[in-house]
C-alpha positions as CSV (number, residue, x, y, z in Angstrom):
1,M,-0.4,-18.3,17.2
2,P,-1.1,-17.7,13.7
3,T,0.4,-19.8,10.9
4,V,1.3,-18.6,7.5
5,H,0.5,-20.3,4.1
6,R,1.9,-19.1,0.8
7,E,-0.9,-19.6,-2.1
8,V,0.4,-19.6,-5.6
9,E,-2.9,-20.3,-7.4
10,K,-4.6,-19.4,-10.6
11,K,-8.6,-18.9,-11.2
12,Y,-10.9,-19.9,-14.2
13,A,-14.6,-19.0,-15.2
14,A,-16.2,-22.2,-16.1
15,D,-20.1,-22.9,-17.0
16,D,-21.7,-26.0,-16.0
17,G,-21.1,-27.9,-19.4
18,F,-17.3,-27.6,-19.0
19,E,-16.0,-31.1,-18.9
20,L,-12.8,-31.0,-16.7
21,P,-10.3,-33.5,-18.2
22,P,-7.9,-35.6,-15.9
23,L,-5.2,-33.7,-13.8
24,L,-2.5,-35.7,-15.6
25,E,-3.5,-34.8,-18.8
26,L,-3.7,-31.1,-18.0
27,A,-0.4,-31.5,-16.3
28,A,1.3,-32.6,-19.6
29,A,4.2,-30.4,-20.7
30,T,3.4,-28.5,-24.0
31,D,6.8,-28.1,-25.4
32,D,6.6,-28.3,-29.3
33,R,2.8,-29.1,-29.0
34,R,3.8,-32.7,-27.4
35,A,2.2,-34.0,-24.3
36,T,5.1,-35.2,-22.5
37,A,3.8,-36.3,-19.0
38,V,5.4,-34.7,-15.9
39,A,6.7,-38.0,-14.5
40,P,6.4,-39.7,-12.1
41,V,3.6,-38.4,-10.9
42,A,0.1,-39.8,-10.0
43,E,-3.7,-38.5,-9.6
44,G,-5.1,-39.1,-6.3
45,E,-8.7,-40.1,-5.8
46,P,-11.2,-37.0,-6.0
47,V,-12.5,-35.9,-2.5
48,R,-15.5,-33.7,-2.2
49,H,-16.1,-31.0,0.5
50,T,-18.8,-28.8,1.7
51,L,-17.3,-25.2,2.8
52,S,-19.3,-22.6,4.4
53,A,-17.3,-19.3,4.8
54,T,-18.5,-15.6,6.5
55,Y,-16.4,-12.7,5.3
56,F,-15.6,-9.9,7.8
57,D,-15.1,-6.8,6.9
58,T,-15.7,-2.7,7.8
59,A,-19.0,-1.5,6.6
60,D,-17.2,0.3,3.8
61,L,-15.4,-2.4,3.1
62,R,-12.0,-1.0,3.5
63,L,-10.3,-4.6,3.7
64,A,-11.8,-5.6,0.4
65,N,-10.6,-2.3,-1.2
66,A,-7.1,-3.1,-0.1
67,G,-7.1,-6.6,-1.5
68,L,-7.4,-8.2,1.6
69,T,-9.9,-11.2,2.4
70,L,-10.9,-12.1,6.1
71,R,-13.1,-15.3,6.8
72,R,-14.1,-17.7,9.1
73,R,-14.5,-20.9,7.4
74,T,-15.8,-24.3,8.3
75,G,-15.5,-27.7,6.1
76,G,-12.4,-28.9,4.2
77,D,-9.0,-29.6,5.6
78,D,-8.2,-26.1,6.6
79,A,-11.0,-25.0,8.6
80,G,-10.5,-21.6,10.5
81,W,-9.9,-18.2,10.4
82,H,-8.0,-17.2,7.3
83,L,-6.7,-13.9,6.2
84,K,-5.6,-13.6,2.8
85,V,-2.6,-11.1,1.7
86,P,-1.5,-10.1,-1.8
87,A,2.2,-11.3,-1.9
88,G,3.0,-10.6,-5.6
89,K,1.5,-11.6,-9.0
90,G,-0.4,-14.5,-8.6
91,A,0.4,-15.3,-5.1
92,R,-1.0,-14.6,-1.4
93,S,0.1,-15.2,1.9
94,E,-2.6,-17.1,4.2
95,V,-2.6,-16.3,7.9
96,R,-4.5,-18.8,9.5
97,L,-5.9,-19.3,12.9
98,P,-8.2,-22.2,14.5
99,L,-11.8,-22.0,14.6
100,G,-12.3,-21.1,18.3
101,R,-15.5,-20.6,19.7
102,G,-16.5,-17.0,18.7
103,A,-18.2,-17.4,15.2
104,R,-19.0,-13.9,14.6
105,T,-16.0,-11.7,16.5
106,V,-12.7,-11.7,14.5
107,P,-9.8,-13.1,16.8
108,A,-7.8,-10.2,18.5
109,P,-4.5,-10.9,16.6
110,L,-6.5,-10.7,13.1
111,R,-8.0,-7.4,14.4
112,Q,-4.2,-6.3,15.1
113,M,-3.4,-7.4,11.5
114,V,-5.7,-5.4,9.6
115,W,-5.7,-2.3,11.7
116,A,-3.6,-0.2,9.5
117,R,-6.7,-0.8,6.8
118,S,-9.7,-0.9,9.1
119,L,-8.4,2.1,11.7
120,G,-10.1,0.2,14.5
121,A,-13.7,0.4,12.6
122,T,-15.9,-2.7,13.5
123,L,-15.2,-5.9,11.7
124,R,-18.6,-7.3,10.7
125,P,-20.0,-10.1,8.5
126,V,-20.6,-8.9,4.9
127,A,-20.8,-12.0,3.1
128,E,-21.8,-15.8,3.0
129,I,-20.1,-18.2,0.6
130,L,-21.1,-21.8,0.4
131,T,-18.9,-23.9,-1.8
132,D,-19.3,-27.6,-3.1
133,R,-15.6,-28.7,-3.9
134,T,-14.3,-31.5,-5.6
135,V,-10.5,-31.6,-5.3
136,R,-8.0,-33.5,-7.3
137,R,-4.4,-33.8,-6.3
138,L,-1.2,-34.7,-8.7
139,V,1.1,-36.4,-6.5
140,D,4.9,-37.6,-6.9
141,V,6.3,-41.1,-5.9
142,T,6.9,-40.0,-2.6
143,G,3.4,-38.9,-2.1
144,H,3.9,-35.4,-1.7
145,V,1.2,-33.0,-3.3
146,L,2.6,-31.0,-6.3
147,A,-0.6,-29.6,-7.2
148,E,-4.2,-29.3,-6.3
149,L,-7.2,-28.6,-8.5
150,A,-10.5,-27.6,-7.0
151,D,-13.9,-27.7,-9.2
152,D,-15.9,-24.9,-7.1
153,R,-20.0,-24.8,-7.3
154,V,-20.3,-21.6,-5.6
155,T,-23.6,-20.1,-3.9
156,A,-23.2,-16.6,-2.3
157,R,-25.0,-13.3,-0.7
158,R,-24.2,-10.3,0.8
159,L,-24.7,-9.2,4.0
160,L,-26.1,-5.7,4.6
161,P,-26.4,-3.9,8.1
162,T,-29.8,-2.9,9.2
163,D,-30.7,-0.3,11.5
164,G,-31.5,-2.8,14.3
165,L,-29.6,-5.9,15.3
166,G,-28.3,-8.5,12.8
167,D,-27.8,-8.4,8.8
168,A,-29.9,-8.3,5.8
169,A,-29.1,-10.6,3.1
170,G,-29.0,-9.6,-0.4
171,A,-29.9,-11.7,-3.8
172,T,-28.2,-15.2,-4.1
173,T,-25.9,-15.7,-6.8
174,S,-24.4,-18.9,-8.0
175,W,-21.2,-19.6,-10.4
176,R,-18.7,-22.1,-11.1
177,E,-15.1,-21.5,-10.7
178,I,-12.0,-24.1,-11.4
179,E,-8.9,-23.0,-9.1
180,V,-5.6,-24.5,-9.7
181,E,-3.1,-24.1,-6.6
182,L,0.7,-25.1,-6.3
183,A,1.9,-26.9,-3.6
184,A,5.2,-29.0,-3.9
185,G,5.1,-28.2,-7.6
186,D,6.9,-25.4,-9.4
187,E,5.9,-22.8,-11.9
188,A,6.3,-24.6,-14.9
189,L,3.8,-27.3,-13.4
190,L,1.2,-24.3,-13.0
191,A,2.1,-23.0,-16.5
192,A,1.1,-26.3,-18.1
193,V,-1.9,-26.8,-16.4
194,D,-3.1,-23.0,-17.3
195,A,-1.9,-23.4,-20.9
196,R,-4.0,-26.7,-21.4
197,L,-7.2,-25.2,-19.9
198,R,-6.8,-22.0,-22.0
199,E,-6.5,-24.6,-24.8
200,R,-10.0,-25.9,-23.7
201,G,-11.7,-22.4,-23.7
202,L,-11.3,-21.4,-20.1
203,E,-10.7,-17.9,-19.3
204,E,-9.1,-16.3,-15.7
205,A,-12.0,-15.6,-13.3
206,P,-13.3,-11.9,-13.5
207,S,-12.2,-11.6,-9.6
208,A,-9.3,-12.3,-7.7
209,S,-11.5,-14.0,-5.0
210,K,-14.9,-15.1,-4.6
211,L,-15.6,-12.4,-1.9
212,A,-14.4,-9.6,-4.4
213,Q,-17.0,-11.1,-6.9
214,V,-20.0,-11.5,-4.9
215,L,-19.4,-7.8,-3.5
216,D,-18.3,-6.4,-7.1
217,V,-15.2,-4.5,-5.7
218,Q,-12.8,-2.9,-8.0
219,R,-9.9,-1.9,-6.2
220,Q,-9.0,2.0,-6.6
221,Q,-5.8,2.6,-8.2
222,E,-6.2,6.7,-7.6
223,P,-8.8,8.5,-5.1
224,A,-11.9,9.5,-6.2
225,G,-12.0,12.9,-7.9
226,A,-7.9,12.7,-8.5
227,R,-6.8,15.4,-11.5
228,K,-3.6,15.6,-13.3
229,L,-1.6,18.0,-11.9
230,T,0.0,20.7,-13.8
231,A,2.6,23.7,-13.0
232,K,-0.7,25.8,-12.5
233,S,-2.1,23.2,-9.8
234,A,-2.2,24.5,-6.4
235,G,1.2,24.0,-4.5
236,G,-0.5,22.1,-1.9
237,E,-2.6,19.9,-4.1
238,T,0.8,18.8,-5.7
239,V,2.5,18.0,-2.3
240,L,-0.6,16.2,-1.1
241,A,-0.8,13.8,-3.9
242,H,2.8,12.6,-3.0
243,V,1.6,12.6,0.8
244,R,-1.2,10.2,0.0
245,E,1.2,7.9,-1.8
246,Q,3.4,7.5,1.2
247,V,0.7,7.2,3.5
248,E,-0.7,4.3,1.5
249,Q,2.8,2.7,1.3
250,I,3.1,3.0,5.1
251,R,-0.5,0.8,5.1
252,T,0.5,-1.5,2.3
253,Q,3.5,-2.4,4.2
254,D,2.2,-3.2,7.2
255,L,1.0,-6.5,6.9
256,P,4.5,-7.6,5.2
257,V,6.4,-6.2,8.0
258,R,4.3,-8.3,10.4
259,L,4.8,-11.3,8.1
260,D,8.7,-10.7,7.9
261,A,8.8,-10.5,3.9
262,P,11.5,-9.6,2.5
263,D,12.5,-5.8,2.3
264,A,9.0,-5.0,4.0
265,V,10.7,-3.2,6.8
266,H,12.8,-1.3,4.5
267,K,10.1,-0.1,2.1
268,M,7.9,1.1,5.2
269,R,10.8,2.8,6.5
270,V,11.5,4.6,3.5
271,A,7.6,5.5,2.9
272,T,8.1,6.9,6.7
273,R,11.0,9.1,5.9
274,R,9.7,10.3,2.6
275,L,6.5,11.5,4.2
276,R,8.4,13.1,7.1
277,S,10.4,14.7,4.5
278,A,7.9,16.4,2.6
279,L,6.1,17.6,5.9
280,T,9.8,19.0,6.5
281,T,10.7,20.3,2.8
282,F,6.9,21.9,2.3
283,K,6.1,22.9,5.9
284,P,5.4,26.4,5.0
285,L,2.1,25.0,3.3
286,F,0.9,22.9,6.3
287,A,-0.5,24.3,9.6
288,P,2.6,23.9,12.0
289,D,-0.1,22.6,14.9
290,V,-0.7,19.9,12.8
291,A,2.4,19.1,11.0
292,R,5.1,19.7,13.6
293,P,3.6,16.7,16.0
294,L,3.1,14.6,13.0
295,R,7.1,15.0,12.0
296,S,7.7,13.7,15.7
297,E,5.9,10.6,15.3
298,L,7.0,9.8,12.3
299,K,10.8,10.4,13.1
300,W,9.9,8.0,16.3
301,L,8.3,5.1,13.7
302,A,11.2,5.7,11.3
303,G,13.4,4.9,14.4
304,E,11.7,1.9,15.7
305,L,11.8,0.6,11.9
306,G,15.3,1.6,11.4
307,A,16.8,-0.7,14.6
308,A,15.4,-3.8,12.6
309,R,16.5,-2.6,9.4
310,D,20.2,-1.6,10.8
311,A,20.2,-4.9,12.4
312,E,19.2,-6.5,9.0
313,V,21.9,-5.1,7.0
314,M,24.6,-5.5,9.3
315,R,23.5,-9.5,9.0
316,D,23.7,-9.5,5.6
317,R,26.8,-7.0,5.1
318,V,28.6,-9.4,7.3
319,S,27.5,-12.4,5.5
320,A,28.5,-10.8,2.3
321,A,31.8,-10.1,3.7
322,V,32.4,-13.6,4.8
323,Q,31.6,-15.2,1.5
324,A,33.9,-12.6,-0.2
325,E,36.8,-14.0,1.7
326,S,39.4,-15.9,-0.3
327,D,39.1,-18.5,2.4
328,A,35.2,-18.5,2.9
329,A,34.9,-22.3,3.5
330,A,37.4,-22.7,6.2
331,L,35.4,-19.8,7.9
332,G,32.1,-21.8,8.0
333,P,31.8,-22.6,11.7
334,V,32.9,-19.4,12.5
335,A,30.7,-17.6,10.3
336,E,28.1,-20.0,11.5
337,V,28.3,-18.3,15.1
338,A,28.6,-14.8,13.6
339,A,25.2,-15.2,11.5
340,A,23.5,-16.5,14.7
341,E,24.3,-13.8,16.7
342,L,23.6,-11.3,13.8
343,D,20.1,-13.3,12.9
344,G,19.4,-13.1,17.0
345,A,20.0,-9.3,17.0
346,Y,17.8,-8.8,14.1
347,R,14.8,-11.0,15.4
348,A,14.6,-9.2,18.7
349,A,14.5,-5.8,16.7
350,H,11.9,-7.2,14.5
351,G,10.0,-8.4,17.5
352,R,10.0,-4.8,18.9
353,V,8.7,-3.5,15.7
354,L,5.6,-5.7,15.8
355,A,5.0,-4.9,19.2
356,E,5.1,-1.1,18.6
357,L,2.8,-1.8,15.4
358,D,-0.1,-3.5,18.0
359,G,0.4,-0.1,20.1
360,D,-1.8,2.9,20.6
361,R,0.9,5.2,19.6
362,Y,1.1,3.6,16.2
363,H,-2.6,3.5,16.0
364,D,-3.0,7.5,16.6
365,L,-0.4,7.7,13.9
366,L,-2.5,6.2,11.6
367,L,-5.6,7.8,12.8
368,A,-3.7,11.3,12.2
369,L,-2.6,10.5,8.6
370,D,-6.0,9.5,7.8
371,A,-7.2,13.0,9.4
372,L,-4.1,14.4,7.0
373,L,-5.8,13.6,4.0
374,T,-9.2,13.8,4.7
375,S,-9.0,17.2,6.3
376,P,-5.9,18.6,5.0
377,P,-4.4,21.3,7.0
378,L,-3.0,23.5,4.5
379,T,-2.1,27.3,4.7
380,E,-2.8,29.8,2.4
381,R,0.7,29.5,0.8
382,A,-0.6,25.9,-0.4
383,A,-2.9,27.7,-2.5
384,V,-0.4,29.5,-4.8
385,A,0.6,28.0,-8.2
386,T,3.0,24.8,-8.0
387,R,5.6,26.6,-10.5
388,K,5.5,29.4,-8.5
389,V,5.9,27.8,-4.5
390,L,7.3,24.7,-4.8
391,P,10.7,25.1,-6.8
392,G,12.3,27.5,-4.2
393,L,11.6,25.3,-1.4
394,V,13.2,22.5,-3.0
395,A,16.2,24.8,-3.7
396,R,16.2,25.4,-0.3
397,S,16.8,21.7,0.9
398,Y,19.8,21.5,-1.5
399,A,21.1,24.7,0.3
400,Q,21.0,22.8,3.4
401,V,23.1,20.1,1.8
402,R,25.6,22.5,0.3
403,D,26.2,24.2,4.0
404,L,26.9,21.1,5.7
405,V,29.1,19.5,3.1
406,E,31.1,23.0,3.4
407,E,31.5,23.2,6.7
408,A,32.5,19.5,7.1
409,A,35.2,20.2,4.6
410,T,36.8,22.6,7.0
411,K,37.0,19.8,9.8
412,P,39.7,17.2,10.5
413,A,38.8,13.7,10.2
414,G,37.1,12.7,13.2
415,V,33.9,12.6,15.1
416,E,32.8,16.1,14.1
417,R,33.5,15.8,10.5
418,E,31.7,12.1,10.8
419,E,28.4,14.0,12.3
420,L,28.1,16.4,9.7
421,L,28.7,14.2,7.1
422,H,26.0,12.0,8.6
423,D,23.8,15.1,8.6
424,A,24.5,16.0,5.1
425,R,23.5,12.5,4.0
426,K,20.0,13.2,5.8
427,A,19.9,16.6,4.3
428,A,20.7,15.0,0.5
429,K,18.1,12.3,1.1
430,R,15.6,15.1,1.8
431,A,16.6,17.0,-1.3
432,R,16.3,13.4,-3.2
433,Y,13.0,13.2,-2.2
434,A,12.0,16.7,-2.6
435,G,13.0,16.3,-6.3
436,E,11.0,13.5,-6.7
437,S,7.7,14.2,-5.0
438,V,7.3,17.3,-7.7
439,S,8.5,15.3,-10.7
440,V,5.0,14.4,-11.7
441,V,5.0,18.3,-12.6
442,F,8.4,19.3,-13.5
443,G,9.2,15.8,-15.2
444,K,13.1,15.4,-16.7
445,D,14.5,18.2,-14.7
446,A,13.1,17.3,-11.2
447,L,14.2,13.7,-12.1
448,A,17.7,14.9,-12.9
449,F,18.2,16.9,-9.7
450,A,17.0,14.0,-7.4
451,E,19.1,11.6,-9.4
452,A,21.9,13.8,-8.4
453,M,21.1,13.9,-4.8
454,E,20.6,10.2,-4.8
455,G,24.3,10.0,-5.9
456,V,25.5,12.0,-3.0
457,Q,23.3,10.5,-0.5
458,E,24.5,7.0,-1.6
459,A,28.1,8.1,-1.5
460,L,27.6,9.4,2.0
461,G,25.9,6.4,2.6
462,E,28.9,4.0,1.8
463,Y,30.9,6.1,4.3
464,Q,28.3,6.3,7.0
465,D,27.5,2.4,6.8
466,S,31.1,1.7,6.9
467,V,31.4,4.2,10.2
468,L,28.7,1.8,11.7
469,T,29.5,-1.1,10.8
470,R,33.1,-0.8,12.4
471,E,31.4,0.2,15.6
472,R,29.2,-2.6,15.4
473,L,32.0,-5.0,14.7
474,Q,34.1,-3.6,17.3
475,Q,31.0,-4.3,19.9
476,L,30.4,-7.5,18.3
477,A,34.1,-8.7,19.0
478,L,33.8,-7.5,22.6
479,H,30.7,-9.5,23.4
480,T,30.8,-12.6,21.6
481,S,31.8,-16.0,23.6
482,S,33.6,-17.3,20.4
483,P,37.5,-16.0,20.1
484,A,37.4,-17.4,16.5
485,A,34.2,-15.1,16.0
486,A,36.0,-12.1,17.5
487,F,39.0,-12.6,15.1
488,L,36.6,-12.7,12.1
489,Y,35.2,-9.3,13.2
490,G,38.5,-8.0,13.4
491,R,39.6,-8.8,9.8
492,L,36.1,-7.8,8.7
493,H,37.0,-4.2,10.5
494,A,40.3,-3.8,8.5
495,L,38.4,-4.4,5.4
496,E,35.7,-1.4,6.2
497,E,38.2,0.9,6.8
498,A,39.6,0.3,3.2
499,H,36.0,0.8,2.0
500,A,35.5,3.9,4.1
501,A,38.6,5.4,2.0
502,L,37.0,4.5,-1.3
503,S,33.6,5.7,-0.2
504,Q,35.4,9.1,0.1
505,E,36.4,9.4,-3.3
506,H,32.9,8.2,-4.7
507,F,31.4,11.2,-2.6
508,D,33.7,14.0,-4.5
509,T,32.7,12.5,-7.6
510,A,28.9,12.7,-6.6
511,W,29.2,15.9,-5.1
512,K,31.0,17.5,-8.2
513,A,27.9,16.3,-10.5
514,A,25.4,17.3,-8.3
515,G,26.4,21.2,-8.7
516,R,26.4,21.4,-12.3
517,K,24.2,24.2,-13.5
518,S,22.2,21.9,-15.5
519,V,21.1,20.1,-12.5
520,H,19.6,23.4,-10.8
521,R,18.3,25.4,-13.9
522,W,14.8,24.8,-13.1
523,L,15.0,25.8,-9.2
524,R,14.3,29.6,-9.5
């Protein structure tokens, strides 16, 4: 099974004449310009490694353009297959697998992990990099490594496909690079080393990775040929810009979901819903034989992600409710039982999501989304100017919310009313997404509309979450093996009933605000 290692590091370009000072000196604090050593620490003896790495990608470098690095490396302390994934500013997650016997065949688990980017295209060698590395480590009194400083002499060449078998090597390039990576140390230590290196004239390396430097890859922030959208732009062009963003977000969150990164399931689910909403709200602009099956498959994916997300929310909601109890400390043992049950439910749901992400149905959906962008199935109406075609479709999305809310108001409290409010919540979310999707053209007016619909959505969401939470608490109480936990679930159920009453007040306020004329003036 792959293991995951988090990297927090900085890289610097250095020439051959740069003299690297002792690591202890670099780790000195910089407060008031005084060198106050981080203590008690020691610098280990330098260790030299020869690292040989082959990097893999598709022929058109889809992984590199997405900021991913996939390699097989020998030498050093961590020889094996490595997949590096962006994980925030200055940080990456590194997925590791043993070397195995196949030197030119990417292991199946890693092929699956990058499928959202490769779309099944062959992963072949694209570069070879040889690194002569000298490593120095800063350790504390217990022997734990706080940080590593690597002085790298790099020799690299690009590998190009030929018409026949094998690869043709490009010209060899060489450079020197200094890399500082945190281990058990904190960000303050990295900041201190960074300040000292900059004082000595070093600047950050021009590329985030050695591979990016040898391939000279600059990640594209927007598609080639993209131009500023205006009210005169074709409606289909405006909607496609939004669709493109959501497809990219689905691809971007694929790996974080697999690595169980915080909020990744939620982000991927939201992108899936936004995309489905766009294909629903603006369906007159798309050929129905293409858009209809896409909406169906996006609904399926959102459902799979939703099961994991709902389990995650339930776990966190119950945990927060326990912490808010006046005798939370006394509930400790019972809360642990509840937490274990809820965490187990989340783990099972997340495991099902991972199985689906490796399946053919998800792969087919990704291919269909790629085709949606490369060959958009637009209708004649999509050629009409944005200002003439899109506001009316957004207005229609609001009308659907209004009709559901008005119908719910005629029903007594009960299942039928709850179902109508649930449908109203989903419609409000579509209306919100519709406003946000055209804000690039309609600016503040569209954003004000979206904000108003978000208020309605959230108020109804509070109510719906309370309904679902009460149902889940009742099930947990019936099936738990702990009487004390069952009693806790009952207490939380009563609290949720009070929360539902309060959420109704929030909805009344939000709905009144959403009906103001100023919110709808642009929808004509």
